[in-house]
N, CA, C and O atoms as CSV, one atom per row, in Angstrom:
chain,resi,resn,atom,element,x,y,z
A,1,UNK,N,N,-39.243,-154.664,-215.663
A,1,UNK,CA,C,-40.388,-155.511,-216.487
A,1,UNK,C,C,-41.495,-154.284,-217.293
A,1,UNK,O,O,-41.818,-153.125,-217.033
A,2,UNK,N,N,-41.871,-155.392,-218.509
A,2,UNK,CA,C,-42.387,-155.109,-219.623
A,2,UNK,C,C,-43.906,-155.452,-219.168
A,2,UNK,O,O,-44.085,-156.563,-218.669
A,3,UNK,N,N,-44.924,-154.645,-219.295
A,3,UNK,CA,C,-46.311,-154.548,-218.656
A,3,UNK,C,C,-47.093,-155.529,-220.121
A,3,UNK,O,O,-46.799,-155.370,-221.306
A,4,UNK,N,N,-48.134,-156.530,-219.549
A,4,UNK,CA,C,-48.566,-157.257,-220.269
A,4,UNK,C,C,-49.868,-157.544,-220.900
A,4,UNK,O,O,-50.468,-158.556,-221.264
A,5,UNK,N,N,-50.184,-155.620,-220.887
A,5,UNK,CA,C,-51.195,-154.979,-221.320
A,5,UNK,C,C,-50.748,-153.541,-222.365
A,5,UNK,O,O,-49.570,-153.371,-222.678
A,6,UNK,N,N,-51.313,-153.049,-222.602
A,6,UNK,CA,C,-51.651,-151.361,-223.681
A,6,UNK,C,C,-52.754,-151.224,-223.308
A,6,UNK,O,O,-53.741,-151.946,-223.165
A,7,UNK,N,N,-52.378,-149.728,-223.088
A,7,UNK,CA,C,-53.996,-148.851,-223.040
A,7,UNK,C,C,-54.353,-148.424,-223.979
A,7,UNK,O,O,-53.578,-147.931,-224.798
A,8,UNK,N,N,-55.741,-148.490,-224.159
A,8,UNK,CA,C,-56.852,-148.032,-225.676
A,8,UNK,C,C,-56.351,-147.019,-226.410
A,8,UNK,O,O,-56.629,-146.993,-227.608
A,9,UNK,N,N,-55.466,-145.927,-225.802
A,9,UNK,CA,C,-54.850,-144.685,-226.702
A,9,UNK,C,C,-53.750,-145.260,-227.301
A,9,UNK,O,O,-53.298,-144.362,-228.012
A,10,UNK,N,N,-52.985,-146.341,-227.439
A,10,UNK,CA,C,-51.988,-146.988,-228.253
A,10,UNK,C,C,-52.661,-147.956,-229.269
A,10,UNK,O,O,-51.982,-147.979,-230.296
A,11,UNK,N,N,-53.819,-148.811,-229.355
A,11,UNK,CA,C,-54.382,-149.586,-229.768
A,11,UNK,C,C,-55.827,-149.173,-230.271
A,11,UNK,O,O,-56.650,-150.082,-230.170
A,12,UNK,N,N,-56.242,-148.112,-230.735
A,12,UNK,CA,C,-57.421,-147.633,-231.219
A,12,UNK,C,C,-56.750,-147.125,-232.626
A,12,UNK,O,O,-55.942,-146.202,-232.726
A,13,UNK,N,N,-57.186,-147.811,-233.527
A,13,UNK,CA,C,-57.921,-148.107,-234.995
A,13,UNK,C,C,-57.123,-146.349,-235.188
A,13,UNK,O,O,-57.428,-145.644,-234.226
A,14,UNK,N,N,-56.289,-145.682,-236.142
A,14,UNK,CA,C,-55.757,-144.863,-236.582
A,14,UNK,C,C,-57.815,-144.012,-237.254
A,14,UNK,O,O,-58.668,-144.270,-238.104
A,15,UNK,N,N,-57.639,-143.252,-236.418
A,15,UNK,CA,C,-58.761,-141.951,-237.414
A,15,UNK,C,C,-59.864,-142.198,-236.495
A,15,UNK,O,O,-60.838,-141.619,-236.976
A,16,UNK,N,N,-60.257,-142.903,-235.165
A,16,UNK,CA,C,-60.947,-143.614,-234.884
A,16,UNK,C,C,-61.893,-142.357,-233.426
A,16,UNK,O,O,-61.495,-142.024,-232.309
A,17,UNK,N,N,-62.768,-142.121,-233.938
A,17,UNK,CA,C,-63.087,-140.685,-233.274
A,17,UNK,C,C,-63.494,-140.727,-231.537
A,17,UNK,O,O,-64.600,-140.664,-231.000
A,18,UNK,N,N,-62.089,-140.863,-230.924
A,18,UNK,CA,C,-62.717,-141.111,-229.788
A,18,UNK,C,C,-63.084,-139.299,-228.971
A,18,UNK,O,O,-62.560,-138.186,-228.916
A,19,UNK,N,N,-64.123,-139.912,-228.552
A,19,UNK,CA,C,-64.730,-138.732,-228.021
A,19,UNK,C,C,-65.547,-138.562,-227.058
A,19,UNK,O,O,-66.281,-137.599,-226.840
A,20,UNK,N,N,-65.306,-140.256,-226.032
A,20,UNK,CA,C,-65.420,-140.636,-224.916
A,20,UNK,C,C,-65.012,-141.638,-224.283
A,20,UNK,O,O,-64.569,-142.510,-225.031
A,21,UNK,N,N,-64.962,-141.987,-222.702
A,21,UNK,CA,C,-64.122,-142.744,-222.826
A,21,UNK,C,C,-65.022,-143.741,-221.549
A,21,UNK,O,O,-65.609,-143.095,-220.681
A,22,UNK,N,N,-65.084,-145.185,-221.500
A,22,UNK,CA,C,-65.825,-145.287,-220.263
A,22,UNK,C,C,-64.742,-145.988,-219.361
A,22,UNK,O,O,-63.814,-146.291,-220.111
A,23,UNK,N,N,-64.523,-146.293,-218.339
A,23,UNK,CA,C,-63.996,-146.909,-217.884
A,23,UNK,C,C,-64.433,-148.140,-216.175
A,23,UNK,O,O,-64.815,-147.970,-215.017
A,24,UNK,N,N,-64.228,-148.752,-216.658
A,24,UNK,CA,C,-64.440,-149.957,-215.410
A,24,UNK,C,C,-64.085,-150.530,-214.715
A,24,UNK,O,O,-63.333,-151.351,-215.240
A,25,UNK,N,N,-64.147,-150.656,-213.684
A,25,UNK,CA,C,-63.202,-150.574,-212.910
A,25,UNK,C,C,-63.816,-151.870,-211.576
A,25,UNK,O,O,-64.879,-151.939,-210.961
A,26,UNK,N,N,-62.391,-152.865,-211.553
A,26,UNK,CA,C,-63.182,-154.474,-210.748
A,26,UNK,C,C,-61.685,-154.305,-209.526
A,26,UNK,O,O,-60.620,-153.695,-209.421
A,27,UNK,N,N,-62.365,-155.112,-208.943
A,27,UNK,CA,C,-60.998,-155.735,-207.457
A,27,UNK,C,C,-61.467,-156.669,-208.741
A,27,UNK,O,O,-62.185,-156.721,-209.739
A,28,UNK,N,N,-60.005,-157.712,-207.519
A,28,UNK,CA,C,-59.450,-159.299,-207.754
A,28,UNK,C,C,-60.735,-160.071,-207.776
A,28,UNK,O,O,-60.837,-160.997,-208.580
A,29,UNK,N,N,-61.830,-159.747,-206.883
A,29,UNK,CA,C,-62.829,-160.475,-206.284
A,29,UNK,C,C,-63.391,-160.585,-207.534
A,29,UNK,O,O,-63.801,-161.704,-207.840
A,30,UNK,N,N,-63.537,-159.472,-208.524
A,30,UNK,CA,C,-64.184,-158.775,-209.597
A,30,UNK,C,C,-64.386,-159.284,-211.076
A,30,UNK,O,O,-65.314,-159.112,-211.866
A,31,UNK,N,N,-62.859,-160.163,-211.206
A,31,UNK,CA,C,-62.191,-159.762,-212.272
A,31,UNK,C,C,-63.415,-161.175,-213.029
A,31,UNK,O,O,-64.285,-160.945,-213.869
A,32,UNK,N,N,-63.297,-161.693,-212.796
A,32,UNK,CA,C,-64.196,-162.846,-213.752
A,32,UNK,C,C,-64.873,-162.253,-214.585
A,32,UNK,O,O,-64.842,-162.150,-215.811
A,33,UNK,N,N,-65.988,-161.567,-213.150
A,33,UNK,CA,C,-67.030,-160.538,-214.420
A,33,UNK,C,C,-66.611,-159.512,-214.931
A,33,UNK,O,O,-67.488,-158.767,-215.368
A,34,UNK,N,N,-65.357,-159.118,-215.066
A,34,UNK,CA,C,-65.263,-158.133,-215.400
A,34,UNK,C,C,-64.866,-158.487,-216.528
A,34,UNK,O,O,-65.243,-157.626,-217.323
A,35,UNK,N,N,-64.213,-159.424,-217.134
A,35,UNK,CA,C,-63.458,-160.224,-217.545
A,35,UNK,C,C,-64.185,-160.513,-219.308
A,35,UNK,O,O,-63.849,-160.276,-220.469
A,36,UNK,N,N,-65.805,-161.415,-218.287
A,36,UNK,CA,C,-67.009,-161.798,-219.190
A,36,UNK,C,C,-67.514,-160.780,-219.208
A,36,UNK,O,O,-68.598,-161.200,-219.613
A,37,UNK,N,N,-67.731,-159.307,-219.070
A,37,UNK,CA,C,-67.816,-157.655,-218.953
A,37,UNK,C,C,-67.713,-157.652,-220.299
A,37,UNK,O,O,-68.677,-157.680,-221.065
A,38,UNK,N,N,-66.536,-157.618,-220.624
A,38,UNK,CA,C,-65.831,-157.410,-220.988
A,38,UNK,C,C,-65.792,-157.973,-222.906
A,38,UNK,O,O,-66.073,-157.415,-223.966
A,39,UNK,N,N,-65.456,-158.873,-222.646
A,39,UNK,CA,C,-66.130,-159.700,-223.628
A,39,UNK,C,C,-67.375,-160.239,-224.139
A,39,UNK,O,O,-67.523,-161.029,-225.071
A,40,UNK,N,N,-68.345,-159.641,-223.315
A,40,UNK,CA,C,-70.086,-159.177,-224.169
A,40,UNK,C,C,-69.929,-158.172,-224.494
A,40,UNK,O,O,-70.902,-157.982,-225.224
A,41,UNK,N,N,-69.016,-156.758,-224.486
A,41,UNK,CA,C,-68.712,-155.440,-224.973
A,41,UNK,C,C,-68.633,-156.127,-226.348
A,41,UNK,O,O,-69.468,-156.504,-227.171
A,42,UNK,N,N,-67.468,-156.134,-226.273
A,42,UNK,CA,C,-66.767,-156.712,-227.917
A,42,UNK,C,C,-67.898,-157.495,-228.298
A,42,UNK,O,O,-67.393,-157.613,-229.414
A,43,UNK,N,N,-69.532,-158.485,-228.459
A,43,UNK,CA,C,-69.328,-158.957,-229.556
A,43,UNK,C,C,-70.821,-157.590,-229.493
A,43,UNK,O,O,-71.583,-157.227,-230.389
A,44,UNK,N,N,-70.735,-157.237,-228.299
A,44,UNK,CA,C,-72.741,-156.512,-228.426
A,44,UNK,C,C,-72.361,-155.396,-229.080
A,44,UNK,O,O,-73.324,-154.756,-229.502
A,45,UNK,N,N,-70.836,-154.727,-229.418
A,45,UNK,CA,C,-70.598,-153.730,-230.026
A,45,UNK,C,C,-70.405,-153.776,-231.611
A,45,UNK,O,O,-70.514,-152.808,-232.364
A,46,UNK,N,N,-70.032,-155.368,-232.045
A,46,UNK,CA,C,-69.441,-155.732,-233.112
A,46,UNK,C,C,-69.340,-155.114,-234.108
A,46,UNK,O,O,-70.186,-154.315,-233.705
A,47,UNK,N,N,-69.124,-154.786,-234.916
A,47,UNK,CA,C,-68.827,-153.714,-236.001
A,47,UNK,C,C,-69.478,-152.242,-236.060
A,47,UNK,O,O,-70.096,-151.638,-236.937
A,48,UNK,N,N,-69.277,-152.085,-235.406
A,48,UNK,CA,C,-70.028,-150.481,-234.507
A,48,UNK,C,C,-68.662,-149.317,-234.614
A,48,UNK,O,O,-67.665,-149.558,-235.294
A,49,UNK,N,N,-68.838,-148.096,-233.845
A,49,UNK,CA,C,-67.437,-147.254,-233.767
A,49,UNK,C,C,-68.130,-146.786,-232.111
A,49,UNK,O,O,-68.799,-145.989,-231.453
A,50,UNK,N,N,-67.075,-148.411,-232.158
A,50,UNK,CA,C,-67.072,-148.996,-230.470
A,50,UNK,C,C,-65.356,-149.549,-229.775
A,50,UNK,O,O,-65.009,-150.516,-230.453
A,51,UNK,N,N,-64.753,-149.367,-229.171
A,51,UNK,CA,C,-63.656,-149.519,-229.212
A,51,UNK,C,C,-63.419,-150.601,-227.587
A,51,UNK,O,O,-63.905,-150.113,-226.567
A,52,UNK,N,N,-62.880,-151.632,-227.492
A,52,UNK,CA,C,-63.109,-152.151,-226.020
A,52,UNK,C,C,-61.586,-153.020,-225.711
A,52,UNK,O,O,-61.167,-154.133,-226.032
A,53,UNK,N,N,-61.203,-152.220,-225.162
A,53,UNK,CA,C,-60.247,-152.120,-224.463
A,53,UNK,C,C,-59.694,-153.881,-223.972
A,53,UNK,O,O,-60.384,-154.895,-224.082
A,54,UNK,N,N,-58.015,-153.778,-223.335
A,54,UNK,CA,C,-57.543,-155.085,-222.916
A,54,UNK,C,C,-57.933,-154.902,-221.294
A,54,UNK,O,O,-57.630,-153.812,-220.810
A,55,UNK,N,N,-58.379,-155.577,-220.691
A,55,UNK,CA,C,-58.217,-155.170,-219.233
A,55,UNK,C,C,-56.796,-154.843,-218.750
A,55,UNK,O,O,-55.888,-155.595,-219.105
A,56,UNK,N,N,-56.490,-153.628,-217.854
A,56,UNK,CA,C,-55.647,-153.513,-217.383
A,56,UNK,C,C,-55.431,-153.813,-215.737
A,56,UNK,O,O,-56.186,-153.285,-214.921
A,57,UNK,N,N,-54.389,-154.662,-215.338
A,57,UNK,CA,C,-54.614,-155.668,-213.917
A,57,UNK,C,C,-54.441,-154.972,-212.511
A,57,UNK,O,O,-54.578,-155.561,-211.439
A,58,UNK,N,N,-54.080,-153.467,-212.679
A,58,UNK,CA,C,-53.625,-152.609,-211.670
A,58,UNK,C,C,-53.654,-151.448,-212.561
A,58,UNK,O,O,-53.701,-151.122,-213.748
A,59,UNK,N,N,-53.572,-150.744,-210.701
A,59,UNK,CA,C,-53.715,-149.077,-210.900
A,59,UNK,C,C,-53.069,-148.547,-211.820
A,59,UNK,O,O,-51.969,-149.099,-211.799
A,60,UNK,N,N,-53.098,-147.661,-212.773
A,60,UNK,CA,C,-52.389,-146.467,-213.710
A,60,UNK,C,C,-53.376,-145.451,-214.025
A,60,UNK,O,O,-54.572,-145.216,-214.200
A,61,UNK,N,N,-51.844,-144.839,-213.991
A,61,UNK,CA,C,-52.005,-142.414,-213.490
A,61,UNK,C,C,-53.505,-142.275,-212.522
A,61,UNK,O,O,-53.478,-143.083,-211.594
A,62,UNK,N,N,-54.473,-141.631,-212.548
A,62,UNK,CA,C,-55.778,-141.529,-212.006
A,62,UNK,C,C,-56.486,-142.933,-211.363
A,62,UNK,O,O,-57.345,-142.957,-210.482
A,63,UNK,N,N,-55.991,-143.881,-211.931
A,63,UNK,CA,C,-57.413,-145.217,-211.496
A,63,UNK,C,C,-57.252,-146.004,-210.370
A,63,UNK,O,O,-57.467,-147.117,-210.852
A,64,UNK,N,N,-57.069,-146.144,-209.451
A,64,UNK,CA,C,-57.074,-146.380,-208.530
A,64,UNK,C,C,-56.810,-148.127,-208.783
A,64,UNK,O,O,-55.781,-148.774,-208.595
A,65,UNK,N,N,-57.972,-148.517,-209.210
A,65,UNK,CA,C,-58.243,-149.830,-209.267
A,65,UNK,C,C,-57.341,-150.240,-210.674
A,65,UNK,O,O,-56.800,-149.460,-211.457
A,66,UNK,N,N,-57.371,-151.579,-210.711
A,66,UNK,CA,C,-58.041,-152.637,-212.517
A,66,UNK,C,C,-58.652,-152.300,-213.261
A,66,UNK,O,O,-59.627,-152.098,-212.538
A,67,UNK,N,N,-59.094,-151.925,-214.545
A,67,UNK,CA,C,-59.966,-151.529,-214.698
A,67,UNK,C,C,-60.030,-151.871,-216.527
A,67,UNK,O,O,-59.073,-152.601,-216.785
A,68,UNK,N,N,-60.744,-151.602,-217.634
A,68,UNK,CA,C,-60.959,-151.875,-218.825
A,68,UNK,C,C,-62.043,-150.503,-219.829
A,68,UNK,O,O,-63.228,-150.177,-219.901
A,69,UNK,N,N,-61.268,-150.255,-220.186
A,69,UNK,CA,C,-61.993,-149.035,-221.203
A,69,UNK,C,C,-62.626,-149.298,-222.296
A,69,UNK,O,O,-62.189,-149.964,-223.234
A,70,UNK,N,N,-64.074,-148.589,-222.180
A,70,UNK,CA,C,-64.815,-148.270,-224.278
A,70,UNK,C,C,-64.489,-146.958,-224.222
A,70,UNK,O,O,-64.402,-146.143,-223.304
A,71,UNK,N,N,-64.330,-146.921,-225.381
A,71,UNK,CA,C,-63.642,-145.475,-226.577
A,71,UNK,C,C,-65.134,-145.973,-227.558
A,71,UNK,O,O,-65.500,-146.999,-228.133
A,72,UNK,N,N,-65.726,-144.470,-227.318
A,72,UNK,CA,C,-66.617,-144.085,-228.788
A,72,UNK,C,C,-66.499,-142.523,-228.895
A,72,UNK,O,O,-65.907,-141.525,-228.483
A,73,UNK,N,N,-67.457,-142.993,-229.718
A,73,UNK,CA,C,-68.152,-141.327,-230.562
A,73,UNK,C,C,-69.481,-140.431,-229.689
A,73,UNK,O,O,-70.629,-140.845,-229.528
A,74,UNK,N,N,-69.134,-139.633,-229.401
A,74,UNK,CA,C,-70.505,-138.860,-229.101
A,74,UNK,C,C,-72.626,-139.032,-229.249
A,74,UNK,O,O,-73.714,-138.765,-228.739
A,75,UNK,N,N,-71.738,-139.825,-230.613
A,75,UNK,CA,C,-73.136,-140.657,-231.418
A,75,UNK,C,C,-73.538,-142.128,-230.383
A,75,UNK,O,O,-74.675,-142.417,-230.011
A,76,UNK,N,N,-72.577,-142.719,-230.145
A,76,UNK,CA,C,-72.815,-143.942,-229.917
A,76,UNK,C,C,-72.944,-143.539,-227.952
A,76,UNK,O,O,-72.823,-144.322,-227.010
A,77,UNK,N,N,-73.158,-142.395,-227.945
A,77,UNK,CA,C,-72.644,-142.507,-226.227
A,77,UNK,C,C,-74.429,-142.829,-225.638
A,77,UNK,O,O,-74.333,-143.214,-224.473
A,78,UNK,N,N,-75.863,-142.789,-226.053
A,78,UNK,CA,C,-76.635,-143.470,-225.466
A,78,UNK,C,C,-76.745,-144.620,-225.331
A,78,UNK,O,O,-77.407,-145.152,-224.440
A,79,UNK,N,N,-75.855,-145.429,-226.551
A,79,UNK,CA,C,-75.810,-146.957,-226.656
A,79,UNK,C,C,-74.796,-147.792,-225.970
A,79,UNK,O,O,-74.805,-149.020,-225.891
A,80,UNK,N,N,-73.986,-147.034,-225.521
A,80,UNK,CA,C,-73.075,-147.581,-224.749
A,80,UNK,C,C,-73.224,-146.936,-223.465
A,80,UNK,O,O,-72.860,-147.776,-222.642
A,81,UNK,N,N,-73.613,-145.751,-222.796
A,81,UNK,CA,C,-74.744,-145.697,-221.505
A,81,UNK,C,C,-75.445,-146.626,-221.013
A,81,UNK,O,O,-75.373,-147.246,-219.953
A,82,UNK,N,N,-76.299,-146.677,-222.089
A,82,UNK,CA,C,-77.367,-148.017,-221.523
A,82,UNK,C,C,-77.194,-149.217,-221.299
A,82,UNK,O,O,-77.931,-149.781,-220.489
A,83,UNK,N,N,-75.941,-150.071,-222.112
A,83,UNK,CA,C,-75.419,-151.018,-222.307
A,83,UNK,C,C,-74.711,-151.085,-221.146
A,83,UNK,O,O,-74.827,-152.220,-220.684
A,84,UNK,N,N,-73.753,-150.100,-220.185
A,84,UNK,CA,C,-73.484,-150.342,-219.063
A,84,UNK,C,C,-74.133,-150.278,-218.178
A,84,UNK,O,O,-73.756,-150.852,-217.156
A,85,UNK,N,N,-75.289,-149.609,-218.183
A,85,UNK,CA,C,-76.333,-149.336,-216.691
A,85,UNK,C,C,-77.125,-150.479,-217.068
A,85,UNK,O,O,-78.123,-150.549,-216.351
A,86,UNK,N,N,-77.064,-151.301,-217.832
A,86,UNK,CA,C,-77.480,-152.429,-217.331
A,86,UNK,C,C,-77.156,-154.078,-217.471
A,86,UNK,O,O,-77.863,-155.067,-217.665
A,87,UNK,N,N,-75.461,-153.812,-217.235
A,87,UNK,CA,C,-74.796,-154.854,-218.235
A,87,UNK,C,C,-73.438,-154.906,-217.048
A,87,UNK,O,O,-72.631,-155.836,-217.034
A,88,UNK,N,N,-73.380,-153.621,-216.007
A,88,UNK,CA,C,-72.242,-153.669,-215.125
A,88,UNK,C,C,-72.024,-153.961,-214.004
A,88,UNK,O,O,-71.071,-153.743,-213.256
A,89,UNK,N,N,-73.723,-154.899,-213.806
A,89,UNK,CA,C,-73.337,-155.750,-212.169
A,89,UNK,C,C,-73.026,-154.181,-210.973
A,89,UNK,O,O,-73.309,-153.010,-211.228
A,90,UNK,N,N,-72.528,-154.605,-210.000
A,90,UNK,CA,C,-71.814,-153.892,-208.977
A,90,UNK,C,C,-70.599,-153.429,-209.826
A,90,UNK,O,O,-69.834,-152.566,-209.394
A,91,UNK,N,N,-70.428,-154.022,-211.058
A,91,UNK,CA,C,-69.127,-152.639,-211.478
A,91,UNK,C,C,-69.271,-151.134,-211.184
A,91,UNK,O,O,-70.383,-150.605,-211.212
A,92,UNK,N,N,-68.297,-150.532,-210.937
A,92,UNK,CA,C,-68.217,-148.686,-211.172
A,92,UNK,C,C,-67.962,-148.447,-211.812
A,92,UNK,O,O,-66.806,-148.831,-211.990
A,93,UNK,N,N,-68.611,-147.468,-213.130
A,93,UNK,CA,C,-68.236,-146.967,-213.995
A,93,UNK,C,C,-68.582,-145.243,-214.108
A,93,UNK,O,O,-69.439,-144.435,-213.749
A,94,UNK,N,N,-67.022,-145.317,-215.019
A,94,UNK,CA,C,-66.843,-143.758,-215.123
A,94,UNK,C,C,-66.973,-143.611,-216.356
A,94,UNK,O,O,-66.318,-144.256,-217.174
A,95,UNK,N,N,-68.061,-142.514,-216.727
A,95,UNK,CA,C,-67.974,-142.166,-217.951
A,95,UNK,C,C,-67.608,-140.607,-218.671
A,95,UNK,O,O,-68.457,-139.754,-218.412
A,96,UNK,N,N,-66.616,-140.216,-219.412
A,96,UNK,CA,C,-66.352,-139.194,-218.770
A,96,UNK,C,C,-66.150,-138.341,-221.065
A,96,UNK,O,O,-66.153,-139.038,-222.079
A,97,UNK,N,N,-66.047,-137.118,-221.010
A,97,UNK,CA,C,-65.694,-136.739,-222.175
A,97,UNK,C,C,-64.646,-136.583,-222.687
A,97,UNK,O,O,-63.810,-136.657,-221.786
A,98,UNK,N,N,-64.059,-136.363,-223.845
A,98,UNK,CA,C,-62.047,-136.382,-223.704
A,98,UNK,C,C,-62.425,-134.905,-224.150
A,98,UNK,O,O,-62.995,-134.798,-225.236
A,99,UNK,N,N,-62.206,-133.944,-223.535
A,99,UNK,CA,C,-62.013,-132.921,-224.075
A,99,UNK,C,C,-61.076,-132.389,-224.808
A,99,UNK,O,O,-61.243,-131.808,-225.881
A,100,UNK,N,N,-59.591,-132.663,-223.978
A,100,UNK,CA,C,-58.090,-132.103,-223.942
A,100,UNK,C,C,-57.971,-131.849,-222.521
A,100,UNK,O,O,-57.445,-130.790,-222.179
A,101,UNK,N,N,-58.219,-132.343,-221.990
A,101,UNK,CA,C,-58.304,-131.396,-220.114
A,101,UNK,C,C,-58.361,-132.469,-219.185
A,101,UNK,O,O,-59.125,-132.428,-218.221
A,102,UNK,N,N,-57.752,-133.239,-219.366
A,102,UNK,CA,C,-57.447,-134.235,-218.484
A,102,UNK,C,C,-58.571,-134.068,-217.078
A,102,UNK,O,O,-59.670,-134.615,-216.988
A,103,UNK,N,N,-57.832,-133.017,-215.905
A,103,UNK,CA,C,-58.754,-132.945,-215.026
A,103,UNK,C,C,-60.028,-132.689,-215.202
A,103,UNK,O,O,-61.020,-133.391,-215.008
A,104,UNK,N,N,-59.919,-131.726,-215.549
A,104,UNK,CA,C,-61.918,-131.309,-216.239
A,104,UNK,C,C,-62.870,-133.008,-216.725
A,104,UNK,O,O,-63.961,-133.518,-216.473
A,105,UNK,N,N,-61.531,-133.382,-217.598
A,105,UNK,CA,C,-62.365,-134.403,-218.715
A,105,UNK,C,C,-62.504,-135.653,-216.957
A,105,UNK,O,O,-63.684,-135.621,-216.607
A,106,UNK,N,N,-61.978,-136.227,-216.349
A,106,UNK,CA,C,-62.842,-136.967,-214.806
A,106,UNK,C,C,-63.425,-136.386,-213.979
A,106,UNK,O,O,-64.121,-137.088,-213.246
A,107,UNK,N,N,-63.407,-134.339,-213.629
A,107,UNK,CA,C,-64.109,-134.912,-212.931
A,107,UNK,C,C,-65.122,-133.704,-213.386
A,107,UNK,O,O,-65.542,-133.773,-212.231
A,108,UNK,N,N,-65.752,-132.876,-213.857
A,108,UNK,CA,C,-66.812,-131.640,-214.531
A,108,UNK,C,C,-67.083,-132.549,-215.348
A,108,UNK,O,O,-68.117,-133.077,-214.939
A,109,UNK,N,N,-66.698,-133.098,-216.394
A,109,UNK,CA,C,-67.703,-133.400,-217.498
A,109,UNK,C,C,-67.343,-135.199,-217.595
A,109,UNK,O,O,-66.905,-135.849,-218.545
A,110,UNK,N,N,-67.806,-135.717,-215.935
A,110,UNK,CA,C,-67.757,-137.001,-215.811
A,110,UNK,C,C,-68.843,-137.225,-214.752
A,110,UNK,O,O,-68.986,-136.564,-213.723
A,111,UNK,N,N,-69.791,-138.544,-215.279
A,111,UNK,CA,C,-70.466,-139.206,-214.637
A,111,UNK,C,C,-70.002,-140.620,-214.607
A,111,UNK,O,O,-69.373,-141.248,-215.458
A,112,UNK,N,N,-70.688,-141.179,-212.820
A,112,UNK,CA,C,-70.581,-142.220,-212.856
A,112,UNK,C,C,-71.866,-142.967,-212.842
A,112,UNK,O,O,-72.883,-142.396,-212.449
A,113,UNK,N,N,-71.893,-144.162,-213.230
A,113,UNK,CA,C,-73.008,-145.282,-212.699
A,113,UNK,C,C,-72.294,-146.339,-211.967
A,113,UNK,O,O,-71.146,-146.776,-212.052
A,114,UNK,N,N,-73.474,-146.669,-211.101
A,114,UNK,CA,C,-72.836,-146.847,-209.556
A,114,UNK,C,C,-71.844,-146.379,-209.110
A,114,UNK,O,O,-71.295,-145.453,-209.706
A,115,UNK,N,N,-71.166,-147.054,-207.545
A,115,UNK,CA,C,-70.485,-146.399,-206.417
A,115,UNK,C,C,-69.271,-145.423,-207.383
A,115,UNK,O,O,-68.473,-145.924,-208.176
A,116,UNK,N,N,-69.360,-144.323,-207.148
A,116,UNK,CA,C,-67.906,-143.600,-207.520
A,116,UNK,C,C,-67.033,-143.942,-207.105
A,116,UNK,O,O,-67.170,-143.974,-205.883
A,117,UNK,N,N,-65.635,-144.414,-207.549
A,117,UNK,CA,C,-64.323,-144.455,-207.244
A,117,UNK,C,C,-63.261,-143.354,-206.683
A,117,UNK,O,O,-62.794,-142.422,-207.337
A,118,UNK,N,N,-63.086,-143.557,-205.815
A,118,UNK,CA,C,-61.923,-142.050,-205.670
A,118,UNK,C,C,-60.960,-142.175,-206.140
A,118,UNK,O,O,-60.005,-142.807,-205.687
A,119,UNK,N,N,-61.059,-141.269,-207.704
A,119,UNK,CA,C,-59.338,-141.592,-208.484
A,119,UNK,C,C,-58.337,-140.385,-208.298
A,119,UNK,O,O,-58.810,-139.272,-208.068
A,120,UNK,N,N,-57.082,-140.549,-208.380
A,120,UNK,CA,C,-56.049,-140.514,-207.857
A,120,UNK,C,C,-55.473,-139.428,-208.494
A,120,UNK,O,O,-54.446,-139.543,-209.162
A,121,UNK,N,N,-56.478,-137.643,-208.223
A,121,UNK,CA,C,-56.940,-136.354,-209.278
A,121,UNK,C,C,-55.220,-135.816,-209.275
A,121,UNK,O,O,-54.727,-135.013,-210.067
A,122,UNK,N,N,-54.631,-136.410,-208.323
A,122,UNK,CA,C,-52.873,-135.562,-208.292
A,122,UNK,C,C,-52.077,-136.324,-209.131
A,122,UNK,O,O,-50.855,-136.175,-209.107
A,123,UNK,N,N,-52.684,-137.230,-209.972
A,123,UNK,CA,C,-52.042,-137.889,-211.506
A,123,UNK,C,C,-51.975,-135.998,-212.678
A,123,UNK,O,O,-51.058,-135.491,-213.323
A,124,UNK,N,N,-52.749,-135.759,-212.538
A,124,UNK,CA,C,-53.116,-134.752,-213.533
A,124,UNK,C,C,-52.213,-133.468,-213.409
A,124,UNK,O,O,-52.274,-132.656,-214.333
A,125,UNK,N,N,-51.275,-133.188,-212.205
A,125,UNK,CA,C,-50.754,-132.088,-211.434
A,125,UNK,C,C,-49.700,-131.903,-212.711
A,125,UNK,O,O,-49.584,-132.835,-213.507
A,126,UNK,N,N,-49.242,-131.168,-212.815
A,126,UNK,CA,C,-47.825,-130.765,-213.725
A,126,UNK,C,C,-46.846,-131.705,-212.984
A,126,UNK,O,O,-45.661,-131.749,-213.316
């Protein structure tokens, strides 16, 4: 069965400075709020170096619940994180650097807004 979504790494414009990810997690009960937040992010960061991806409606990789991603360069870190702090409601958000080591990026180089989600870190093992 073909998936109805694509991950951000397959959607980003060529040459996009993808230095940070924010993963915004939601449950089925929070889906409507998450969709509204995603749309609000698209409008709020229009014409800026911020990319908001599609809703991913199922667990994928280390992410145990549905989520969507926002990608941004270092220069937008403060803008995006402050926006998420104010707008995320009760959703949990993982913000992490993209240093090239997925395990490091999702653990030591990560910060949480809201309650941390237990990631499936075994997804990073060879």
